[in-house]
C-alpha positions as CSV (number, residue, x, y, z in Angstrom):
1,M,-152.4,-52.1,-82.0
2,Q,-151.7,-52.2,-85.8
3,I,-149.1,-49.9,-87.1
4,E,-148.8,-49.5,-90.8
5,T,-145.6,-47.5,-92.7
6,R,-147.0,-46.5,-96.8
7,A,-147.1,-44.3,-99.3
8,L,-148.4,-40.8,-97.7
9,N,-151.3,-39.6,-100.0
10,V,-153.5,-36.4,-100.7
11,G,-156.4,-38.1,-98.8
12,D,-154.3,-37.5,-95.7
13,Y,-154.0,-34.1,-95.8
14,E,-156.0,-33.2,-93.0
15,E,-155.0,-35.3,-90.2
16,L,-151.3,-34.4,-91.6
17,V,-151.7,-30.5,-91.0
18,A,-153.5,-31.4,-87.4
19,T,-150.3,-34.2,-86.2
20,M,-148.1,-31.7,-87.9
21,R,-149.5,-28.8,-85.9
22,R,-149.3,-31.2,-82.6
23,A,-145.9,-32.2,-83.5
24,Y,-144.3,-28.2,-84.0
25,P,-146.6,-26.3,-81.3
26,N,-144.7,-23.1,-81.3
27,M,-144.6,-23.2,-85.5
28,S,-148.2,-24.1,-85.6
29,E,-148.8,-21.5,-88.7
30,Y,-145.9,-23.1,-90.5
31,V,-147.5,-25.6,-91.6
32,W,-147.9,-27.8,-95.6
33,S,-150.3,-26.3,-97.8
34,K,-152.4,-29.3,-99.7
35,K,-150.9,-27.5,-103.4
36,S,-147.4,-28.6,-101.9
37,I,-148.7,-32.4,-100.5
38,E,-150.3,-32.7,-103.9
39,K,-147.5,-31.9,-106.4
40,L,-145.0,-33.9,-103.9
41,T,-146.9,-36.7,-103.6
42,K,-147.8,-36.8,-107.6
43,M,-143.8,-36.4,-108.8
44,F,-141.8,-38.4,-106.3
45,P,-144.9,-40.8,-104.6
46,E,-142.1,-42.7,-102.9
47,G,-140.1,-40.7,-101.1
48,Q,-143.6,-39.3,-99.3
49,I,-143.9,-41.8,-96.5
50,C,-146.2,-42.3,-93.4
51,I,-147.2,-44.0,-90.1
52,T,-150.6,-44.8,-89.5
53,V,-151.4,-46.2,-85.9
54,D,-155.0,-48.5,-85.6
55,G,-155.7,-46.1,-88.9
56,K,-154.5,-43.0,-87.6
57,L,-152.0,-40.4,-89.4
58,A,-148.9,-40.6,-86.6
59,A,-145.4,-39.9,-88.4
60,V,-144.4,-38.1,-91.8
61,A,-141.5,-38.0,-93.7
62,L,-141.2,-36.1,-97.2
63,S,-138.2,-36.1,-99.5
64,I,-137.3,-35.4,-102.8
65,I,-134.2,-36.3,-105.1
66,V,-131.7,-33.8,-105.9
67,N,-128.7,-33.0,-108.1
68,Y,-126.2,-32.1,-105.0
69,D,-123.3,-30.5,-106.9
70,E,-125.5,-27.7,-108.1
71,F,-125.9,-26.5,-104.1
72,G,-123.2,-27.9,-102.6
73,D,-123.1,-27.9,-99.0
74,D,-124.0,-24.0,-98.3
75,H,-127.5,-23.7,-98.9
76,T,-130.9,-22.7,-97.2
77,Y,-133.9,-24.4,-97.0
78,A,-135.2,-22.0,-99.5
79,D,-133.0,-22.9,-102.5
80,I,-132.7,-26.7,-101.9
81,T,-136.7,-26.7,-102.4
82,G,-136.5,-24.1,-105.2
83,N,-138.7,-21.2,-102.8
84,Y,-140.9,-24.6,-102.2
85,T,-142.0,-24.7,-105.5
86,F,-139.9,-28.4,-105.7
87,N,-138.9,-28.1,-108.5
88,T,-135.4,-29.1,-107.4
89,H,-136.6,-32.7,-108.0
90,T,-134.9,-34.9,-110.7
91,S,-135.5,-38.4,-110.9
92,S,-131.8,-38.2,-112.2
93,G,-130.1,-36.7,-109.2
94,N,-127.6,-38.4,-107.0
95,V,-129.1,-37.3,-104.0
96,L,-132.1,-38.1,-101.5
97,Y,-132.6,-34.9,-99.7
98,G,-135.3,-34.9,-96.5
99,I,-137.1,-32.0,-96.5
100,E,-139.5,-32.8,-93.6
101,V,-139.9,-35.3,-90.6
102,F,-142.3,-35.2,-88.2
103,V,-143.9,-37.3,-85.3
104,D,-147.2,-37.1,-83.4
105,P,-145.9,-36.4,-79.6
106,Q,-148.6,-39.3,-78.1
107,Y,-146.6,-41.6,-80.3
108,R,-143.1,-40.8,-79.8
109,E,-142.8,-43.8,-77.2
110,L,-142.6,-45.9,-80.0
111,R,-139.8,-45.0,-82.1
112,L,-141.4,-44.4,-85.4
113,A,-139.1,-42.0,-86.5
114,R,-136.4,-44.7,-86.9
115,R,-138.6,-46.3,-88.9
116,L,-139.5,-43.4,-91.3
117,Y,-135.3,-42.9,-91.3
118,D,-135.0,-46.9,-92.0
119,T,-137.5,-46.4,-94.6
120,R,-136.0,-43.7,-96.3
121,K,-132.3,-45.4,-96.2
122,E,-133.9,-49.0,-97.6
123,L,-135.4,-46.3,-101.0
124,C,-132.1,-44.7,-100.5
125,E,-130.4,-48.0,-101.4
126,Q,-133.3,-49.2,-103.8
127,L,-132.7,-46.2,-106.4
128,N,-129.2,-46.6,-106.2
129,L,-128.5,-42.5,-104.3
130,K,-125.3,-42.1,-103.3
131,S,-126.8,-40.6,-99.5
132,I,-129.4,-39.2,-97.6
133,I,-128.8,-35.2,-96.7
134,L,-130.9,-33.0,-94.8
135,G,-130.4,-29.5,-92.8
136,G,-131.3,-30.9,-89.0
137,R,-133.0,-28.7,-86.8
138,I,-131.3,-28.1,-83.4
139,P,-134.5,-27.0,-80.9
140,D,-132.7,-27.4,-78.2
141,Y,-129.9,-24.3,-78.7
142,H,-132.1,-21.5,-77.6
143,K,-131.3,-22.9,-73.9
144,Y,-127.7,-22.6,-74.8
145,S,-127.3,-19.7,-77.7
146,H,-126.3,-17.0,-75.3
147,E,-123.1,-18.9,-74.1
148,L,-122.5,-21.7,-77.0
149,S,-121.5,-20.9,-80.6
150,A,-123.8,-22.8,-82.8
151,R,-120.2,-25.0,-83.4
152,E,-119.8,-25.6,-80.2
153,Y,-123.2,-26.9,-79.1
154,I,-123.1,-29.3,-82.1
155,R,-119.5,-31.1,-80.8
156,K,-121.6,-31.4,-77.0
157,V,-124.5,-33.0,-78.5
158,R,-122.2,-35.3,-80.6
159,D,-119.5,-36.2,-77.3
160,K,-123.1,-36.4,-75.3
161,E,-122.3,-33.7,-73.0
162,I,-126.0,-32.4,-73.9
163,Y,-128.7,-33.5,-75.2
164,D,-130.9,-32.5,-78.5
165,S,-134.4,-34.0,-79.3
166,V,-133.8,-34.0,-83.0
167,L,-129.9,-33.8,-83.5
168,S,-129.3,-36.5,-80.9
169,F,-131.5,-38.9,-82.5
170,Q,-130.3,-38.3,-85.8
171,L,-126.0,-38.8,-84.9
172,S,-127.8,-42.1,-83.5
173,N,-128.7,-43.4,-87.2
174,N,-125.5,-42.6,-88.2
175,F,-126.3,-39.5,-89.9
176,L,-122.7,-37.7,-89.7
177,P,-122.2,-33.7,-89.3
178,I,-120.8,-31.9,-92.3
179,R,-121.0,-28.2,-91.0
180,V,-123.3,-25.4,-89.7
181,L,-125.9,-24.1,-91.9
182,K,-127.1,-20.6,-91.0
183,K,-129.7,-18.6,-92.0
184,Y,-131.1,-22.3,-92.9
185,L,-134.6,-22.0,-92.0
186,P,-135.4,-18.2,-90.8
187,E,-139.1,-18.9,-88.7
188,D,-137.3,-21.8,-86.8
189,E,-136.6,-19.4,-83.6
190,S,-135.8,-22.3,-81.2
191,S,-132.9,-23.0,-83.2
192,R,-131.8,-19.9,-83.5
193,E,-132.2,-20.4,-87.6
194,N,-129.2,-22.6,-87.4
195,A,-129.3,-26.4,-89.2
196,V,-126.9,-29.2,-88.8
197,L,-125.9,-30.1,-92.0
198,L,-126.1,-34.0,-92.0
199,Q,-125.2,-37.2,-94.3
200,W,-125.9,-40.7,-94.4
201,N,-124.1,-42.3,-97.0
202,N,-125.3,-45.1,-99.0
203,I,-122.7,-48.3,-98.7
204,Y,-124.0,-50.2,-101.7
205,Y,-124.2,-46.8,-104.3
206,S,-122.5,-48.0,-107.4
207,K,-122.4,-46.1,-110.8
208,K,-123.6,-48.9,-111.7
209,P,-127.6,-48.9,-112.3
210,N,-127.6,-52.7,-111.3
211,T,-125.5,-52.7,-108.3
212,M,-127.3,-54.4,-106.1
213,Q,-127.4,-57.7,-108.5
214,D,-123.8,-57.2,-109.4
215,S,-123.0,-57.9,-105.5
216,I,-123.3,-61.8,-106.2
217,I,-120.9,-63.0,-107.1
218,R,-120.6,-67.0,-107.6
219,L,-117.6,-68.9,-106.8
220,G,-116.2,-72.8,-108.7
221,L,-114.0,-74.5,-106.8
222,V,-112.7,-77.8,-107.7
223,Q,-111.4,-81.0,-105.4
224,W,-109.1,-82.1,-107.7
225,Q,-108.3,-86.0,-108.2
226,M,-104.7,-86.9,-108.9
227,R,-104.5,-89.2,-111.4
228,H,-102.2,-90.4,-113.9
229,F,-102.6,-88.8,-117.4
230,K,-101.3,-90.5,-120.7
231,D,-100.4,-87.0,-122.1
232,I,-100.6,-83.5,-120.9
233,H,-103.6,-83.4,-123.8
234,A,-105.4,-86.0,-121.4
235,F,-104.6,-83.1,-118.6
236,Y,-106.4,-80.7,-120.7
237,E,-109.2,-82.7,-121.1
238,Q,-109.6,-83.2,-117.4
239,V,-109.1,-79.2,-116.7
240,E,-111.8,-78.1,-119.2
241,F,-114.5,-80.7,-118.2
242,F,-114.3,-78.9,-114.5
243,V,-114.2,-75.3,-116.6
244,N,-117.1,-76.7,-118.7
245,V,-119.1,-77.6,-115.5
246,M,-118.5,-74.3,-113.7
247,G,-119.0,-72.0,-117.2
248,D,-122.8,-73.5,-117.3
249,Y,-123.5,-72.5,-114.2
250,K,-122.6,-69.1,-114.4
251,S,-119.7,-69.1,-111.9
252,D,-117.4,-66.2,-112.2
253,F,-114.6,-67.7,-110.3
254,V,-113.2,-71.3,-110.9
255,L,-110.6,-71.9,-108.3
256,F,-108.3,-75.1,-108.7
257,P,-105.6,-76.5,-106.3
258,E,-102.1,-76.0,-105.7
259,L,-99.7,-77.9,-107.7
260,F,-102.2,-79.5,-109.3
261,N,-100.7,-80.4,-112.8
262,T,-98.0,-82.3,-110.5
263,P,-99.4,-86.0,-112.0
264,L,-97.6,-84.7,-115.0
265,L,-94.2,-85.6,-112.8
266,A,-94.8,-89.6,-113.8
267,P,-92.5,-89.6,-116.9
268,F,-89.6,-87.6,-114.6
269,N,-89.8,-89.8,-111.6
270,N,-86.2,-90.7,-112.3
271,L,-85.1,-87.6,-111.7
272,S,-84.0,-85.6,-108.6
273,E,-86.9,-83.9,-107.2
274,R,-85.7,-80.3,-107.9
275,D,-84.7,-81.5,-111.5
276,S,-88.2,-83.0,-111.8
277,M,-90.1,-79.9,-111.3
278,I,-88.0,-78.2,-113.5
279,E,-89.1,-80.2,-116.3
280,L,-92.5,-79.6,-115.2
281,A,-92.0,-76.1,-115.3
282,K,-90.6,-76.2,-118.9
283,M,-94.3,-76.9,-119.4
284,T,-96.0,-74.0,-117.1
285,D,-96.5,-71.5,-120.1
286,E,-98.0,-74.1,-122.7
287,I,-100.2,-74.7,-120.1
288,K,-100.8,-71.3,-118.7
289,R,-102.1,-70.1,-122.1
290,K,-104.3,-73.2,-122.4
291,I,-106.2,-72.5,-119.5
292,S,-106.4,-68.9,-120.6
293,E,-108.2,-69.6,-123.6
294,F,-110.4,-72.0,-121.4
295,A,-111.8,-69.0,-119.5
296,I,-112.1,-66.6,-123.0
297,S,-114.2,-69.4,-124.3
298,Y,-116.3,-70.2,-121.4
299,N,-116.6,-66.8,-120.1
300,V,-115.1,-67.5,-116.6
301,N,-112.3,-66.4,-114.4
302,I,-109.6,-69.0,-113.7
303,I,-107.2,-69.0,-110.8
304,S,-105.3,-72.0,-112.4
305,G,-104.1,-73.3,-108.9
306,S,-100.7,-73.1,-109.0
307,M,-98.0,-74.8,-110.9
308,P,-94.0,-74.5,-111.0
309,V,-91.7,-71.3,-112.8
310,F,-88.0,-71.6,-113.4
311,E,-86.6,-68.5,-113.7
312,N,-83.2,-67.2,-113.5
313,N,-81.7,-70.8,-112.0
314,E,-84.4,-70.8,-109.3
315,L,-87.5,-72.3,-109.1
316,Y,-90.7,-70.5,-108.1
317,N,-94.7,-71.6,-106.7
318,A,-96.4,-69.5,-108.3
319,S,-100.4,-69.1,-109.3
320,Y,-102.1,-67.6,-112.8
321,L,-105.2,-65.5,-112.7
322,L,-106.8,-65.7,-115.7
323,H,-109.2,-62.9,-116.6
324,R,-112.4,-64.4,-119.1
325,D,-111.0,-61.0,-120.7
326,G,-107.7,-62.5,-122.1
327,R,-105.7,-60.8,-119.0
328,I,-103.3,-62.8,-117.3
329,D,-102.1,-62.3,-113.7
330,E,-99.4,-64.3,-112.0
331,Y,-98.9,-64.5,-108.4
332,R,-95.9,-66.1,-106.7
333,K,-96.4,-68.3,-103.3
334,V,-94.3,-65.8,-100.7
335,H,-93.7,-67.8,-97.9
336,I,-91.7,-71.4,-99.3
337,T,-92.8,-74.4,-96.5
338,P,-89.8,-76.5,-95.0
339,N,-90.4,-79.5,-97.5
340,E,-90.0,-77.0,-100.4
341,R,-87.3,-76.2,-99.4
342,K,-85.2,-79.8,-98.9
343,Y,-87.0,-81.1,-102.1
344,Y,-87.2,-78.4,-104.6
345,G,-85.0,-75.8,-103.2
346,M,-87.9,-73.1,-103.8
347,K,-87.7,-69.6,-103.4
348,G,-90.5,-67.2,-102.4
349,G,-91.9,-64.3,-104.6
350,N,-91.6,-61.0,-103.7
351,E,-94.6,-58.9,-104.6
352,I,-97.6,-58.5,-102.2
353,R,-100.8,-56.9,-104.4
354,V,-105.1,-57.4,-104.7
355,F,-105.8,-58.1,-108.3
356,D,-108.8,-56.0,-110.1
357,T,-111.4,-58.6,-111.9
358,D,-115.1,-57.6,-113.0
359,C,-115.9,-59.0,-109.5
360,G,-114.7,-56.4,-107.8
361,K,-111.2,-56.5,-106.0
362,I,-110.1,-60.3,-105.1
363,G,-106.7,-61.8,-103.2
364,L,-104.5,-64.7,-104.4
365,V,-102.4,-66.3,-101.5
366,I,-100.8,-70.1,-101.9
367,C,-101.5,-73.0,-99.3
368,Y,-99.0,-72.1,-96.4
369,D,-99.4,-67.9,-96.7
370,V,-102.4,-68.6,-94.9
371,E,-101.0,-69.4,-92.1
372,F,-99.0,-65.4,-92.3
373,P,-101.9,-63.1,-91.3
374,E,-99.8,-60.2,-91.9
375,L,-100.7,-61.4,-96.0
376,P,-104.1,-61.4,-96.2
377,R,-104.3,-58.3,-93.3
378,I,-102.1,-56.0,-96.6
379,L,-104.3,-57.4,-99.4
380,A,-107.3,-56.4,-97.0
381,D,-106.4,-53.3,-96.6
382,Q,-105.6,-52.9,-100.3
383,G,-109.7,-53.5,-100.7
384,M,-109.5,-57.2,-101.6
385,K,-113.2,-58.9,-100.8
386,I,-112.5,-62.1,-101.9
387,L,-109.2,-64.2,-100.9
388,F,-108.6,-67.2,-103.0
389,V,-106.0,-70.0,-101.4
390,P,-105.4,-73.2,-103.5
391,Y,-103.3,-75.7,-101.4
392,L,-101.8,-79.1,-101.3
393,T,-101.6,-81.1,-97.7
394,D,-100.7,-84.3,-97.3
395,T,-102.3,-85.2,-94.1
396,Q,-105.5,-84.4,-91.8
397,N,-103.7,-82.2,-89.6
398,A,-101.8,-80.2,-92.2
399,Y,-105.1,-79.3,-93.8
400,M,-106.1,-78.2,-90.9
401,R,-103.9,-75.7,-90.3
402,V,-104.9,-74.2,-93.8
403,R,-108.5,-74.4,-92.9
404,H,-108.2,-73.0,-89.6
405,C,-106.1,-70.0,-90.7
406,A,-108.2,-69.6,-93.6
407,A,-111.3,-69.3,-91.5
408,A,-109.6,-66.7,-89.3
409,R,-108.6,-64.4,-92.1
410,A,-112.2,-64.4,-93.3
411,I,-113.4,-62.9,-90.0
412,E,-110.4,-60.6,-89.0
413,N,-110.0,-59.4,-92.5
414,E,-114.2,-58.8,-93.6
415,C,-113.6,-60.5,-96.6
416,Y,-115.0,-64.3,-98.2
417,V,-111.9,-66.8,-98.3
418,A,-112.6,-69.6,-100.7
419,I,-110.1,-72.7,-100.6
420,A,-109.2,-75.6,-103.1
421,G,-106.8,-78.4,-102.5
422,C,-105.7,-82.1,-104.1
423,V,-107.5,-85.3,-102.9
424,G,-106.5,-89.1,-103.5
425,N,-103.4,-90.8,-104.2
426,L,-100.2,-90.6,-106.5
427,P,-98.4,-93.2,-106.6
428,G,-95.3,-93.6,-108.7
429,V,-94.5,-89.4,-108.1
430,N,-91.7,-88.9,-105.5
431,N,-92.5,-86.6,-102.6
432,M,-96.7,-86.3,-103.9
433,D,-97.7,-90.2,-103.2
434,I,-100.7,-89.0,-100.4
435,Q,-103.1,-86.1,-100.4
436,F,-106.2,-84.9,-98.2
437,G,-108.2,-82.1,-99.1
438,Q,-111.9,-80.4,-98.0
439,A,-112.7,-77.2,-100.0
440,A,-114.5,-75.1,-98.4
441,V,-115.5,-71.2,-98.6
442,F,-116.0,-69.6,-95.5
443,T,-117.4,-65.9,-94.3
444,P,-117.4,-63.5,-91.7
445,S,-119.2,-64.7,-88.4
446,D,-122.2,-61.8,-88.0
447,F,-126.0,-62.2,-88.3
448,A,-125.6,-61.6,-91.7
449,F,-123.7,-65.0,-92.8
450,P,-124.2,-68.5,-91.7
451,S,-124.0,-69.4,-87.9
452,N,-120.6,-71.3,-87.8
453,A,-119.3,-69.1,-90.7
454,I,-118.9,-72.0,-93.6
455,K,-120.8,-70.4,-96.8
456,G,-120.2,-73.9,-98.2
457,E,-118.0,-77.3,-98.3
458,A,-117.4,-80.2,-100.2
459,T,-117.3,-83.8,-98.9
460,P,-113.2,-84.5,-97.7
461,N,-111.6,-86.9,-100.0
462,T,-113.6,-87.2,-102.6
463,E,-113.1,-85.2,-106.3
464,M,-116.5,-82.8,-106.9
465,T,-116.8,-79.1,-106.8
466,L,-118.4,-76.9,-104.9
467,I,-120.5,-73.9,-106.0
468,V,-121.3,-70.9,-104.1
469,D,-123.0,-67.6,-104.1
470,V,-121.2,-64.7,-102.1
471,D,-122.8,-61.5,-101.5
472,L,-120.6,-58.1,-101.3
473,N,-123.0,-56.2,-100.2
474,L,-122.8,-58.3,-97.1
475,L,-119.4,-57.3,-96.3
476,K,-120.0,-53.3,-96.8
477,D,-122.8,-53.9,-94.3
478,L,-120.5,-55.5,-91.9
479,H,-117.9,-53.3,-92.2
480,H,-120.3,-50.0,-91.8
481,N,-122.6,-52.1,-89.2
482,G,-121.5,-55.1,-87.8
483,S,-121.5,-56.5,-84.0
484,V,-118.1,-55.8,-84.5
485,Q,-115.9,-53.9,-87.3
486,V,-112.3,-55.2,-86.9
487,M,-110.8,-53.4,-89.9
488,K,-112.2,-50.3,-88.0
489,D,-111.6,-50.5,-84.3
490,R,-108.0,-51.3,-85.5
491,R,-105.8,-49.2,-82.5
492,K,-103.7,-47.3,-85.4
493,D,-101.9,-45.4,-82.7
494,L,-100.3,-48.7,-81.3
495,Y,-99.8,-50.8,-84.1
496,E,-99.5,-51.0,-87.5
497,T,-99.3,-53.8,-90.2
498,Y,-97.8,-52.3,-93.6
499,L,-95.5,-53.2,-96.7
500,K,-92.1,-52.5,-97.3
């Protein structure tokens, strides 16, 4: 058996009429005219689809593109088709409107209608249309019309108390019932002239015409070798080297590790840990401005790891998002480790929010923060799609805490998580002597993603870069069609995570 999905053409007309009459035995006098098929296939060929089985026409779907705002949710079939002239079709419209689907009864066991609907959905995505809308028949309603209103009938079909040969199928294909359309198709006696306004939303729709391409985001992660610098200019040279490389590879983001500038502590080794960190904090504004210049000149967004900030006699651990358009955002580490409290007397920040970038909404937390699942969950509820986690860990078990928690955050928040840390040794700097790190990008765990839920990872404890492409459209598809849908299936009637 050979099944082919292809564009309908005028040469299929005689077969179309015969197939339509078999599909609608009670409405066999209402068939499409050849003139109508000629017009549809000429003005919108990709919207007219058929399936053949061993070369014989077996199923057909017809559609047009409309400016849906001109019609709204209360219309008839004659309204939407311009009294069957199809003058309502416009290539600048925003909705794919389904005007016909039928399948030859002898082939219904092959689920050809599902193929037609899947092809329509692909077309809707390719054309970047907002949704597919149609007036769905309810051909079994006449059996219940004496006891149920159309609204009650639809509810019972939706709740699977009643099976309707058309509506049950459409609901199973993720079409949502919007309302009942009265007098939609006067000749449809089986439906008692009613139809159900049904809608399938294109989750990839964007006002950007190239939305499918814009969904690919390139991440550049720096696995930073701790080394002594003779002065701050040598530090800048090393930072610029990595930014330059990432810029050449057209990265959208560059992620540096937590406290990656601590080699500059060396001249203050005679001071206490806290006092030396305060001295380093005095350089933060200058370093932030310099890296911001790199972001602009190399056209890449930079997450500058983290650096100490001294304000009102308090020390904070802060990261900066340096946008390639010159904007600067700040995030202060919320959860402070016992080590940071003991040696530096650091305080936690008090602001939790996502950041808007030219690549969508991102989240930013620092090291220990990722071990608190409530924090990334709040960011996910705010629309975060990529979570960046600069970290600094001394031992392998400390690193594994960050790694495993970051991987869990990717699954439970339906997002990508990128982590980057320092590697190597730094003798001569108090409390910064050894490091263990391995940069990685984690994904949700479903069919569209790597089977181990790891998009990429660097070689442990070696200075290098990791460049990874992530697709935001895969996250959208996961949210709506995933094997599990964690963000949607939460029992908010029992519990909730919220920001005070």
